[in-house]
N, C-alpha and C positions, 0 to 999 in steps of 0.2 A: 504494500500500500504506500504509494509515493504521493506526498502532498506537493502540489505544483504551485498553488496560488493561495495566499491568505489575504482576505480583505476584511476590514472592520471600520465602523463609524461609531463614535461616542462610546468607546469601550475604555472605561477607567480614564487613564491619563492620555489616551490616544484619541485625538479628534478624528484622524483617519490613518489607517494602515493599508498599504498595498504592497505586498511582498511576493516576488517571484522566487521560489525556493528550488535549489538544485538537489540532485541526488547526493547520497553520501553523508558525511559528517558536516552538520551545519551548526556553527557556534554564534550565539548572540552575547556580546560582551558590553560592559559599561559599568558605571558606578552604581552603588547601592541606591535603590529607589528610582533608578532611571526608567524602568519599565520593562526590563528583561523578562521577569516572571509573568508579566501581563501578556506577553506574546504567547507563552505556553498555555496560560490560563484561557486565552481566547480560543485556541485550538481545542483544548479540552472541553470548554463550554459548548462549542458548536457541535462536537462529536458525541457528547454525553449528556448535555443538558444541565451539567453541574459544574461548579467552580471548586477548585481545591483550596481556595483561600477565603471563601465567603459562604456563610450559611444561607444568606438571603441574596438571591440573584439581582435584586434591585440595586445592590451595592456596586454592581458591575457597570451600571449606566453612568456616564460621565456627569459630573455635577452641573446642575442648571439645564439638563436635558431630560426629555421624557421617554427616550427610547434608545436602544442600540441595535445595530445590525451587523452581522458578521457572517463570513462564508469561507468554506474550505473547498478548493477545487483540486481534483486528483488527475494523475496521468491517464487513467482509464476513462476520462471524460465524465466521471461522476462529480456531483457537487452537492454539498449540504449547506443550507442557509439557515441562520437562526435570527429571529427578531424577538426582542424583549422590550415590552412597554412597562412603565411603572405600574406596580401592583397587579400585574397580569402574568400568567404563566408564559414562559418562552414558547415560541412556535418554531419547529424545525421542519424544513421541507427539502425534498430532493430536487434534482435538476428539472423535473416535470411539475414542480410546485405541489407535489403530494406530501401531506403531513407524515412525519416520521416519529414513531413512538421511541422512547428511550431504549427499550429492549431491542428493537430492530436496529437502531443506531449502533448499539454495542456489538451486535452480531455482524454487521456489515462494515463498521469502521472502528475496530478495536484499538484501544489506546493503552499503553503501559506508561505510567507516570511515576517518576521518582521525585518526591518533594525534597526541598532543600534541607529540611530537618528530619528526614525520614530514616531514623535508625531503629525502627520499631521491632525489628526481628530479634533483637537481644534486649531491648530496654522497655518497650512500651507495654501497655496493658493488653490483656487477652482480646479485648474488643478489636484492636487494630489487627491482631493476628487473624481473628475471625474474618475480617474484611478481606484479607489476603486469600484465605481459604475459600471464602464465598465467591470471589471473583474467578478463581480456578474452577470451582464447582459449576458456575454459570456456563462456562465454555465446554467443560468435560461432560456434564450430565444434561441430556436433552430435556428431562423433566424437572430441571432445577426449580423453575418458578412454581410449578405445581407442588413440589415437595416442600419448599420453604413456606409457601402460603399455608399449606396444610399444617406444618409444624407450628407456625405462628398462631393459627386458630386453636389448635389443641393446647398449646402452652398457655395462651390467654384464657381459655375456658377453664383449664384446671386451676389457674390462679384465682379466677372468679369464684369457682366452687370452694376453694380453700377459704376465701374471704367470707363467704356466706355460711361456712361450716356445714356444707351439704355433702355428707359422706357418700351418698349414692352417686351424685354427680362426680365427686372426686374419683371414685372407682372407675366410672366410665371413661373419664379423660385420662386417668392413669394408664389404663390398658392401651389406649390409642397412642399415648406418649411412648410407651414401651415399643410399640410396633414401628413408629416413625423414627425412633432413635436408631433402630437396626439399619434402616435405609441410610440415614445421615452418616452414621459411623462407617458403614461400608464404603460410601463414596469418598469420605475424607481420608480414610485409611489408604485407599487406592491413589488419591492425589499425593499424599505424603510419600508413598512408594515411588511415584513418578518423579517427585522432586529429588529424592535420594538417588534414584537411578541416574538422573541428569547430573547431579553433583559428582557422582563417582565415575561416570562414563564419558563426560563431555570433554572432547579433545580441545575445545575452545578455551578451557580453563588452564591448559598446560602452561601457557605463557605467564600466568600469575603465580605459579608454584615456587619458582626460585626466590622470588621476593617474599612470598607469603606461604611457607610450607604448611602452616596450620590449616589451610583450606583443604588439604588432602584428607583430613580426618573429620570434616564436618558431617554431622548426621542429624536428621530431623526426627523428632519423636512426637507422634500424635498424642494429644491429651483429649480423652473423650468428654471431659467435663464432669466426671464423677470418679469415685474410687475404682481404679482398674482391677483391683483384687476381688471385686464383687460384681455380680450381674446387676444390670440396671434395675430390674424388678426388685431385687433385694435392697438396693440403695434407696429406692422410692419408699419401700416398706419401712426401712429403718429410720428414714427421715420424716415419716408421716406426721408424727406428733410435733416435731419442730416446724414443719411446713405449715401445719394448722395454726400454730402460734404466731408465726411471722407472716402468714397469709400469702406465701408465694413458694414456688418450686425452687429449692436451694441448689440442686444439682441436676445436670442434664446437658443436652446438646447446646443449649443457650450459653453454656460456660466452656464450650470446647475451645481448644487452643493448641499450641505446639511449643516444644522446647527445641533449642538448637544446641547440640552437644558436640564436643570435640575432645580428643585425647590430649591435645597440647595446651589448650587454654580453657578457662571457665568463661563461657560466653555470657553468663549472667552478669559478670563484672570485670572479667579479665581482658576483654578486647578494648583497645584504644578507640577513640572516636573515629580515627582514620580507618581502622579495621572494620568498625561497625558500618561506616559509610560504604566501604568496598563490598562488604557482605550484602548490604541492602540492595545495591545496584545489581549484584550477581543474582540475587533472588528474583528481582524483577526481570532480568534477562532470561532466567529459567521460566518464569511465568509467560514471558513472550513466546518462548519455544513451545510450551504446552498449548497455548492458544493456537499457534500456527499449526501444530500437529492435529488439532481437533476440528478446526474450521477452514483450514487451508487458506488463511489470509494472514499476511505478515502484519502484526500490530505496529502502529506508529509509536516510536519510542521517544519519550520526552523526559529529560533529566534537568531539573532545576538546580542551579548552583553546583555543578559537578565538581568544581575545584575546591569547594570548602571541605576541610578536614583531610583530604587526600594529600599525601606528600607528592613531590614532583614526579618521582619514579612511578608510583601507582597511578597517578593521574595520566601520565603518558601511556602506561600499559593499558588503561581502560579506554583511552581515546583511540589507541591503535586497534584494540579489539573491536570497537564500534566502527572504525573505518573499514576494517577487513571483513566483518561479519554481519553488517546490517546494510540494507539498501539505502536507508535514510534514518538518521538519528538527529534530533534537535536538542541542543544543550545550551545552558546559560552559564556564564562565568564572569568574574570581574575583570581579570587581567589575562589576556591570551599570550603575553610575551614569553613566559617560560615554556610554552608548549612547542615541542619540536616537530610535531606532525603537521602535514599540509591539511588544510580544511577550508571550508567556505566561511568567511567572517562577515558578520553584520554588527555595526556599532549602534548601540542604543543610547540616546542621551535625552536629557530633559531641559527645556528652556521655557521659562515663564509659566511653569506648571503643566506644560504639554510635552508629551514624549514623541520622539522622532527616531526613525531607523534609516540607516544608509548602509549599502553594501560596499565593502572594501575591495 
């Protein structure tokens, strides 16, 4: 999936963006707050309907304006346009002006985004890890939406029955929760197996090993969200009194997560920030491979502030990997001077509160 053209009007600090983008490694550089991340945010918003920096999409509209418009055009002549008016949902259409739902956008225009502070694989809470697992589930499991909607309904209804102290209802929803847990655990176990296979068998990681030998022993351990030494039915039975007191289900798939283990380092606290950043990018590259394997579309790779935390050698190793192993990768960084690799450079700067981009 090659992004050929990006256009936007009234998107944050940009009055207008009109960028023709090449294949290969594309770098946007400039000072902090110049608008580099906004370029990646624009792309992600158009292709997913969401921002990685704002909970309310109204924040994306430039100050003193009532709407934004943005579009992504691809080499295969596809085009997605997004229009967002104040206090209204965004509308996304294809080249034929047909509305596109978020699920269809995700399946036809997949995006893998690494945020600037995204070290969650070793540091963040289980919710962030579940988001990573859920994204993989979405592309691996055809019935993902149906399964997760069913789980949400069962989980919500069991909690409601616990709140009302309705034992008969609790029994009904407990049995359904036991059944749906089997499905969710099976899928997530298979996904973690895929991740571990790619960690151990990927020849693309070989160039990172001399500098980072600890990568050779990384292993992901799936956490079901309850005591692994008990069956889920036994866990629910033993927790029933506690669940009735606190009025919610304390253990189950809603608490699932994963650990990252290695023989050489304790990833819970032993990795430096640079190592955590490197590992985070690698896990997104693995996710990108998993998505491509299952839907036969190469996801667009976006990495915000790639140079933060990485030392010069690991930064150049990563950029060399992206240059050699992806058809197109878009990254942001502050200073490109230490980078030895050839790449397409765009300078982002701000003047008078407005951002501008120029190709070097």
